[in-house]
C-alpha positions as CSV (number, residue, x, y, z in Angstrom):
1,M,0.0,0.0,0.0
2,T,1.4,3.4,-0.9
3,L,1.5,5.9,1.9
4,R,1.2,9.7,1.6
5,W,3.1,11.6,4.2
6,T,3.5,15.3,4.7
7,A,7.1,14.6,5.8
8,I,9.1,11.4,5.6
9,A,12.6,11.2,7.0
10,I,14.9,8.9,5.0
11,F,17.9,7.4,6.7
12,I,20.6,5.0,5.7
13,V,21.7,2.9,8.7
14,P,23.8,-0.2,9.2
15,L,21.8,-3.4,8.6
16,W,22.8,-4.8,12.0
17,A,22.3,-1.5,13.9
18,Q,19.3,-2.9,15.8
19,H,21.6,-5.4,17.4
20,G,24.0,-3.0,19.0
21,S,27.6,-3.3,18.2
22,S,27.6,-7.1,17.7
23,P,27.1,-8.0,14.0
24,T,25.3,-11.2,13.1
25,V,27.3,-11.6,9.8
26,N,31.0,-12.2,9.9
27,P,32.8,-8.8,9.3
28,Y,36.2,-10.4,9.0
29,S,36.3,-12.6,5.9
30,S,39.4,-11.6,4.0
31,A,42.1,-14.0,2.9
32,D,44.3,-12.8,5.7
33,H,41.6,-13.4,8.3
34,E,41.1,-16.9,6.8
35,Q,44.8,-17.7,7.1
36,A,44.8,-16.5,10.7
37,G,41.7,-18.6,11.3
38,A,43.4,-21.7,9.8
39,K,46.3,-21.3,12.2
40,L,44.0,-21.1,15.2
41,F,42.0,-24.0,13.9
42,R,45.0,-26.2,13.6
43,G,46.1,-25.3,17.2
44,Q,42.7,-25.4,18.9
45,C,40.2,-27.5,16.8
46,A,42.0,-30.0,14.6
47,G,42.4,-32.5,17.5
48,C,38.6,-33.2,17.5
49,H,37.5,-32.0,14.0
50,G,40.6,-33.1,12.0
51,P,43.1,-30.9,10.2
52,N,40.8,-30.6,7.2
53,G,37.7,-30.3,9.3
54,T,36.3,-33.6,8.2
55,G,35.9,-35.0,11.7
56,T,37.8,-37.6,13.8
57,G,34.9,-39.2,15.7
58,A,35.5,-36.9,18.7
59,G,34.1,-34.0,16.7
60,P,31.7,-33.7,13.8
61,N,32.6,-32.9,10.2
62,L,32.8,-29.2,9.7
63,A,33.5,-29.3,6.0
64,S,30.2,-30.5,4.8
65,G,28.4,-27.2,5.3
66,T,25.8,-28.9,7.5
67,F,26.0,-28.0,11.2
68,L,24.1,-29.7,14.0
69,H,23.6,-26.5,16.1
70,G,23.0,-23.9,13.5
71,G,25.1,-22.8,10.5
72,S,24.7,-19.0,10.5
73,D,27.7,-16.9,11.3
74,E,26.1,-15.9,14.6
75,A,25.5,-19.5,15.6
76,L,29.1,-20.6,14.7
77,F,30.4,-17.6,16.7
78,R,28.3,-18.6,19.7
79,A,29.3,-22.3,19.5
80,I,33.0,-21.4,19.5
81,S,32.9,-18.7,22.1
82,K,30.4,-20.3,24.5
83,G,30.6,-24.0,23.7
84,V,27.7,-26.3,23.1
85,P,25.9,-27.6,26.3
86,G,25.5,-31.4,26.4
87,T,28.4,-32.1,24.0
88,S,32.1,-32.3,24.2
89,M,32.4,-28.9,22.5
90,P,34.0,-26.5,25.1
91,A,34.0,-22.7,25.1
92,F,37.3,-21.2,23.8
93,A,39.0,-18.2,25.4
94,L,39.5,-16.4,22.1
95,S,39.0,-12.7,21.3
96,G,36.0,-11.8,19.2
97,L,38.3,-11.2,16.2
98,Q,39.9,-14.6,16.6
99,V,36.5,-16.3,16.8
100,W,35.4,-14.6,13.6
101,E,38.7,-15.7,11.9
102,V,38.0,-19.3,12.9
103,V,34.5,-18.9,11.4
104,T,36.0,-17.6,8.2
105,H,38.3,-20.7,8.0
106,I,35.4,-23.1,8.7
107,R,33.5,-21.4,5.8
108,A,36.6,-21.9,3.6
109,L,36.6,-25.6,4.5
110,G,33.1,-25.9,3.3
111,I,33.9,-24.1,0.1
112,L,36.7,-26.5,-0.8
113,H,34.2,-29.3,-0.2
114,D,31.7,-27.6,-2.5
115,V,34.0,-27.6,-5.5
116,S,33.1,-31.2,-6.1
117,Q,29.4,-30.7,-5.6
118,A,28.5,-27.6,-7.6
119,K,28.2,-29.5,-10.9
120,G,25.5,-27.5,-12.5
121,D,25.7,-25.4,-15.6
122,A,26.8,-21.9,-14.5
123,A,25.7,-20.2,-17.7
124,A,22.2,-21.7,-17.3
125,G,22.3,-20.7,-13.7
126,A,22.9,-17.0,-14.6
127,T,19.8,-17.1,-16.8
128,I,17.7,-18.7,-14.1
129,F,18.9,-16.3,-11.5
130,R,18.1,-13.2,-13.6
131,A,14.6,-14.6,-14.2
132,N,13.8,-15.6,-10.6
133,C,16.1,-13.9,-8.1
134,S,17.4,-10.6,-9.4
135,R,14.3,-8.6,-8.5
136,C,15.3,-8.9,-4.8
137,H,19.0,-9.9,-4.9
138,R,21.9,-7.9,-6.3
139,V,25.0,-9.5,-7.9
140,G,27.7,-7.0,-8.8
141,D,26.1,-3.8,-10.0
142,A,22.8,-5.4,-11.1
143,G,19.7,-6.5,-9.1
144,G,17.4,-5.5,-6.3
145,L,18.1,-4.4,-2.8
146,T,15.3,-5.9,-0.7
147,G,17.2,-9.2,-0.2
148,P,20.9,-9.7,0.7
149,D,23.6,-9.0,-1.9
150,L,24.7,-12.4,-3.2
151,T,27.9,-11.3,-5.0
152,S,30.1,-13.1,-2.6
153,I,27.6,-15.5,-1.0
154,A,29.5,-18.6,-2.2
155,A,32.5,-17.4,-0.2
156,R,30.4,-17.4,3.0
157,R,27.9,-20.2,2.5
158,S,28.3,-23.8,1.7
159,Y,26.7,-25.8,-1.1
160,A,24.4,-27.4,1.5
161,E,23.4,-24.1,2.9
162,L,22.7,-22.6,-0.5
163,R,20.5,-25.6,-1.4
164,E,18.6,-25.2,1.9
165,S,18.1,-21.5,1.3
166,L,16.5,-22.3,-2.1
167,R,14.3,-25.1,-0.8
168,D,13.5,-23.9,2.7
169,P,14.4,-20.2,3.1
170,D,12.6,-20.1,6.6
171,A,15.1,-22.7,8.0
172,V,17.7,-20.0,8.9
173,V,16.8,-16.3,8.8
174,A,19.3,-13.8,10.1
175,P,17.7,-11.2,12.4
176,Q,18.6,-8.4,10.0
177,Y,16.1,-9.9,7.5
178,W,13.2,-10.3,9.9
179,S,10.2,-8.4,8.6
180,V,8.0,-5.9,10.5
181,I,4.4,-5.0,9.8
182,A,3.7,-1.5,11.2
183,T,0.1,-0.4,11.4
184,M,-0.5,3.3,11.6
185,A,-3.3,4.8,13.8
186,T,-5.0,5.6,10.5
187,G,-5.1,1.9,9.6
188,Q,-2.4,2.1,6.9
189,T,0.4,-0.4,7.0
190,V,4.1,-0.6,6.1
191,R,5.7,-3.9,5.7
192,G,9.5,-4.3,5.2
193,I,12.8,-5.2,6.8
194,R,13.6,-3.6,10.1
195,L,16.8,-1.7,9.9
196,N,17.0,0.1,13.2
197,E,14.8,1.0,16.2
198,D,15.1,3.4,19.0
199,T,12.8,4.8,21.7
200,Y,10.9,7.1,19.4
201,S,11.2,5.7,15.9
202,L,11.4,2.7,13.7
203,Q,13.4,2.6,10.4
204,V,12.2,0.2,7.8
205,R,13.2,-0.7,4.2
206,D,9.8,-1.3,2.7
207,E,8.8,-3.7,-0.1
208,T,9.7,-1.2,-2.8
209,G,13.3,-0.8,-1.4
210,R,12.6,2.7,0.0
211,L,14.0,3.5,3.4
212,V,11.5,5.2,5.7
213,S,11.4,6.3,9.3
214,L,8.2,5.9,11.3
215,L,7.5,7.8,14.5
216,K,6.2,5.4,17.2
217,R,3.6,7.9,18.4
218,N,1.9,7.4,15.1
219,L,1.9,3.6,15.2
220,K,-1.0,1.5,16.4
221,S,0.9,-1.8,16.4
222,V,4.1,-3.4,15.2
223,A,4.3,-7.1,14.5
224,L,7.6,-9.0,14.0
225,D,7.7,-11.8,11.4
226,R,10.8,-14.1,11.7
227,R,10.0,-15.9,8.5
228,S,12.0,-15.2,5.4
229,P,10.3,-12.9,2.8
230,M,11.9,-15.1,0.2
231,P,9.6,-17.8,-1.3
232,S,10.6,-21.5,-1.4
233,F,11.7,-22.7,-4.9
234,A,11.0,-26.3,-4.0
235,G,8.6,-27.5,-6.8
236,K,9.3,-24.3,-8.8
237,L,12.9,-25.1,-9.8
238,S,14.1,-28.7,-10.4
239,D,17.1,-30.0,-8.5
240,G,19.2,-29.5,-11.6
241,Q,18.1,-25.9,-12.0
242,M,19.0,-25.3,-8.3
243,D,22.4,-26.8,-9.0
244,D,22.8,-24.5,-12.0
245,V,22.1,-21.4,-9.9
246,I,24.5,-22.6,-7.2
247,A,27.2,-23.4,-9.8
248,W,26.9,-19.8,-11.1
249,L,27.1,-18.2,-7.7
250,T,30.1,-20.5,-7.0
251,S,31.8,-19.4,-10.3
252,L,31.7,-15.8,-9.1
253,R,34.4,-16.6,-6.6
254,S,37.0,-17.0,-9.3
255,E,36.0,-13.7,-10.9
256,Q,36.4,-11.9,-7.5
């Protein structure tokens, strides 16, 4: 629904601003950080998970891209820094930067594992992506802004995670992509991604990609939807077509 306002304040704010100073997406993912994480992994983690992350029996395989206790950056950070209750996984006394570096290395292990799995047709995947995904997702300089930028997604997400995102996007939804439905006292509604919230206002990227600031005194109610705004492509794309899309996203790593 289009809203008419006498004055609308537009702000650009960090996507994770509503979560204070703790990002939910790894901010340290360069090659240097990966190398530092590899050194930490060999010294702290290889005894249980193996030098290549494929597991030793004492610890699970970390190279498959499938994680028993959550595969988001935030979940991996929490598992390393706080341990996993009820398992042999302890908390590690590492700095925040070091934990993120280990997360970056774990992602790299999954990417190496993916090379043998992403067997689709990258050229066909590019065509499928443009037809089905580019309205919401940007790659390079082209595409929409309502969903996450996927230019380097294959450097941060495994084959298994990318497949899961296409088949069941609600399985793991980072908080920065939770939706809000704000109902005005007039009955009008704004639905979009919550970017930031303070005592007096709520900033939202609406479904058209516009950034708007809503004054709370004008709001009747605000509902939070933790589901992904992305539709499932199970039944819409074949397994082969999904592999084509993933193969194309994976191919972008070499271009970068």
